[in-house]
C-alpha positions, 0 to 999 in steps of 0.5 A: 529318272535320271539327270540327262533326261530332266536335262532334256526336259528343263532345257525344252521348257527354257525353249518353249518358255523364250519362244512363246515371249518371241511370238507374243511380242510379235502378236503386240507389234501387230494387234493395234491401230493408233488413231488420232484427230485428223488435225494431228500433224505430228509424227510420233515415235514408240517413246512417244506413245508410252510417254503420252499414255504414261501422262508424261507428255501432254501437249502437242507440237503445236501446243495443243493438249493432248487427250489419249483415251484407252480403249479396254477390251481385254485383249486389244488394251493388254497388247497396247499396255504391254507392248507401247507402254511397256508395264502389265496391266496391273502395273499401269492400273496401279500406276493411275491409280498412285497418280490420281491419289497423289493428285499429279493426274486424272484417270483417262478417259475409257470406253470398251467399244471401239465404234465410241473411241473412235468418234470420240476421236474424231470429234475431240481436238487433240485426241489419241488412242488405239483400236483393234488392227482388224477394226476399220477406221473411217477416212474422217480419223487419221491412222499414225504410223510410228517412226 
């Protein structure tokens, strides 16, 4: 093969890589719904969501304790952590293991069922979580639209 053919294939490979990154980012952005306990009135930004799920933001504006719960179905979990927390699942899990090991945090509550997750958020004051975008969220649980 000559150099020009190799360059052509390299350019195609790089282009394909960037297209996949862009398309995956768009999918992550719309594949989850963020839900909170019905009494939560706070408006949230993407940065607030990141800080909540990293354990850095621990109280709502009314000083109520934030209780976040993870929905651990692989696709939704990966989408949420990648898009909002900006970590890989491996990095996120290690982040929490380190916090637990050093005594600076407790492992988050986790559910692998969206109905359990929704029920927990509905029953627990100050609770926040995420579910698949295709999930029907009952009226007694509040869905957050980020600013």
